[in-house]
C-alpha positions in Angstrom: 0.0 0.0 0.0 1.2 3.5 -0.9 2.2 5.2 2.4 3.9 8.6 2.7 3.5 8.9 6.4 6.5 10.8 7.9 7.4 12.3 4.6 7.8 16.1 4.1 6.4 17.2 0.7 6.8 20.7 -0.7 4.2 21.4 -3.5 4.6 24.4 -5.9 2.3 25.7 -8.5 -1.2 25.5 -6.9 -3.3 28.3 -8.4 -6.9 27.1 -8.0 -8.9 23.9 -7.7 -8.3 23.1 -11.4 -4.6 23.0 -11.0 -2.7 19.8 -11.5 -0.6 20.7 -8.5 -3.8 20.7 -6.5 -4.6 17.2 -7.6 -1.1 16.1 -6.6 -1.2 17.8 -3.2 -4.5 16.1 -2.4 -3.2 12.6 -3.2 0.1 13.2 -1.3 -2.0 14.3 1.7 -4.3 11.2 1.4 -1.2 9.1 1.4 -0.1 10.6 4.7 2.5 13.2 3.7 3.2 16.3 5.6 2.4 19.1 3.1 4.1 22.4 2.5 2.7 24.9 -0.1 4.3 27.7 -2.0 2.3 30.5 -3.7 3.1 33.2 -6.1 3.0 36.5 -4.1 1.1 39.5 -5.5 0.7 43.0 -4.2 -2.9 42.7 -3.3 -2.6 39.5 -1.3 -5.6 38.0 -3.0 -3.7 35.2 -4.6 -2.2 34.2 -1.2 -5.7 34.1 0.3 -7.1 32.1 -2.5 -4.4 29.4 -2.2 -4.5 29.4 1.6 -8.2 28.9 1.7 -8.1 26.2 -0.9 -5.3 24.2 0.8 -6.6 24.6 4.3 -8.2 21.1 4.4 -4.6 19.7 3.8 -3.4 21.3 7.0 -0.1 22.5 5.4 2.5 23.0 8.1 4.4 25.3 5.8 3.0 28.1 3.6 5.5 30.4 1.9 5.7 32.9 -1.0 8.0 31.9 -3.8 8.5 33.7 -7.1 11.1 31.6 -8.9 12.3 34.6 -10.8 13.7 35.8 -7.5 16.8 34.1 -6.3 16.2 35.5 -2.9 12.7 34.1 -2.6 13.8 30.6 -3.8 16.5 30.5 -1.2 14.1 31.8 1.5 11.7 29.1 0.6 14.2 26.3 1.3 15.5 28.1 4.4 12.0 28.0 5.7 11.8 24.3 4.9 15.0 23.7 6.8 13.8 25.7 9.8 10.4 24.1 9.9 11.1 20.5 9.0 14.9 20.0 9.1 14.8 17.8 5.9 12.8 17.5 2.7 11.7 14.2 1.2 9.5 15.2 -1.8 9.6 18.3 -4.1 6.7 18.8 -6.5 7.6 21.2 -9.3 4.5 22.4 -11.2 5.7 25.7 -12.6 5.4 26.9 -16.1 4.7 30.2 -17.8 4.8 32.0 -21.2 3.3 35.2 -22.3 0.0 34.6 -24.0 1.1 36.2 -27.2 3.8 33.6 -27.5 1.2 30.8 -27.5 -0.4 31.5 -30.8 0.6 32.3 -34.3 4.1 31.6 -35.9 6.8 30.1 -33.7 9.4 32.3 -35.6 7.7 35.4 -34.1 8.7 34.4 -30.6 10.3 37.4 -28.9 13.7 37.2 -27.3 12.2 38.3 -23.9 9.3 35.9 -24.3 11.8 33.0 -25.0 13.9 33.9 -22.0 10.8 34.2 -19.7 9.4 30.8 -20.7 12.7 29.0 -20.3 13.5 30.7 -17.0 10.2 30.0 -15.2 9.4 26.6 -16.9 12.8 24.9 -17.1 15.5 26.8 -15.2 13.4 26.9 -12.0 13.6 23.1 -11.7 17.4 23.3 -11.7 17.5 26.0 -9.1 14.9 24.4 -6.8 16.6 21.0 -7.1 19.9 22.6 -6.2 18.4 24.3 -3.1 16.6 21.1 -2.1 19.7 18.9 -2.5 21.3 19.5 0.9 17.9 19.0 2.6 17.3 15.6 1.1 19.5 13.9 3.6 17.5 10.6 3.6 17.1 10.4 -0.2 13.9 11.6 -1.8 11.9 12.3 -4.9 11.6 15.3 -7.2 8.6 15.3 -9.6 7.9 17.8 -12.4 5.2 18.2 -15.0 5.9 18.2 -18.7 3.7 17.8 -21.9 3.8 16.0 -25.2 4.4 19.3 -26.9 8.0 19.1 -25.7 8.5 16.0 -28.0 6.1 16.6 -30.9 4.7 19.7 -32.6 1.4 20.8 -31.0 -0.3 23.8 -32.7 0.1 27.1 -30.7 2.3 25.4 -28.0 5.3 27.2 -29.6 7.9 28.3 -27.1 6.4 26.1 -24.3 7.4 23.2 -26.4 11.0 24.3 -26.3 10.7 24.9 -22.6 9.3 21.5 -21.9 12.0 19.8 -24.0 14.6 21.6 -21.9 12.7 20.6 -18.7 12.8 16.9 -19.7 16.6 17.1 -20.4 17.0 18.8 -17.0 15.2 15.8 -15.4 17.9 13.5 -16.9 20.9 15.5 -15.8 19.5 16.1 -12.3 18.7 12.4 -12.0 22.3 11.6 -12.8 23.6 14.2 -10.3 21.4 13.4 -7.4 21.1 9.6 -7.8 24.2 9.0 -5.7 22.5 10.4 -2.6 19.3 8.4 -3.2 17.3 11.3 -4.8 15.2 10.3 -7.8 14.0 12.9 -10.4 11.1 12.1 -12.8 8.6 13.9 -14.9 4.9 13.3 -15.6 3.7 14.1 -19.1 0.0 14.7 -18.5 -2.6 14.8 -21.2 -4.3 18.2 -21.8 -6.4 19.3 -18.9 -8.5 22.5 -18.6 -6.4 24.6 -16.2 -5.7 28.2 -15.7 -2.3 27.7 -17.4 -3.6 25.6 -20.3 -6.3 28.2 -21.1 -3.6 30.5 -22.4 -2.8 28.0 -25.2 -4.8 28.7 -28.3 -7.1 25.9 -29.3 -6.9 24.0 -26.0 -10.5 22.8 -26.3 -9.8 21.4 -29.7 -6.7 19.6 -28.3 -8.8 18.0 -25.5 -11.5 17.0 -28.0 -8.9 15.4 -30.2 -7.4 13.4 -27.3 -10.9 12.2 -26.4 -11.4 10.9 -29.9 -7.9 9.4 -30.5 -6.5 8.1 -27.2 -7.0 4.4 -26.5 -9.1 5.2 -23.4 -11.2 7.7 -25.5 -10.9 10.4 -22.8 -8.5 12.7 -21.3 -7.2 12.5 -17.7 -8.0 14.2 -14.5 -5.9 16.1 -12.0 -6.3 13.3 -9.4 -5.1 10.7 -11.9 -1.9 12.7 -12.4 -1.8 13.1 -8.6 -1.9 9.3 -8.1 1.1 8.9 -10.4 2.9 11.7 -8.6 2.2 10.0 -5.2 3.6 6.7 -6.7 6.7 8.4 -7.9 7.1 10.1 -4.5 6.9 6.7 -2.7 9.2 3.8 -2.1 7.1 1.8 -4.5 9.0 3.6 -7.4 12.4 3.2 -5.7 14.0 2.0 -9.0 12.6 4.7 -11.3 14.6 7.9 -12.0 15.3 10.1 -15.0 12.0 9.1 -16.7 9.1 10.8 -18.3 5.9 8.9 -17.3 2.9 9.5 -19.7 -0.4 9.9 -18.0 -2.5 10.7 -21.1 -5.0 7.9 -21.6 -2.5 6.3 -24.0 -2.5 9.2 -26.5 1.3 9.2 -26.8 1.4 5.7 -28.3 -0.8 6.6 -31.3 0.6 7.2 -34.7 -2.3 7.0 -37.1 -6.0 6.4 -36.4 -8.9 5.3 -38.5 -12.3 6.3 -37.2 -13.9 3.5 -39.2 -12.1 0.8 -37.1 -13.5 0.1 -33.7 -11.7 -2.3 -31.3 
């Protein structure tokens, strides 16, 4: 049985109850993990309140601001982990961002600043957070991040996020190699398209979901909780021999090459 009792888990990227990070946090909590939550700070404080109210049922023992574009805030986050918990067992990285105008139209129109922003938030942040987590993972541990098929194959309008996810997946492999000697595993989950605040910025997201529902072997897309189940597995000792991998949770869409709607299995 999957049991995360006694494990300290820091979850990043919860924005609302549609967030994949929220699905992951719920499943880690159900498995017995001690939860910590980061949130993106804003001047009004509304976002903090929204995330705090949402995650209250999980009884997080740590709730800290973290904008990964700030080196100081990233370091302060892990200083808070050290002070509150002493060690970290699980790091969930659910952070990605690109300007909306970069997620439509021609890929060649990607701006220099838009490229740098997408790669910084979506890919570099994993490197930085893993480096900060490394000295706290004194008893081994698991780092899990989220990727998408658009980092491997061309997806209309995904554009610069495809490049960012490709970089993220390579980061997973290099970090897995570096951290493996201290018993820390690093993996990525490639989730099928889900209606979230982040995915809503991608042009044609509804068409993407409809296409998956028609083509994927399971004839549906996946839920946040299904992704959460896989994250809980990857965070547990049940996956002790798995590192440096991209695990597809997409109803089997990734295996498909060509479909014929006239053929029904």
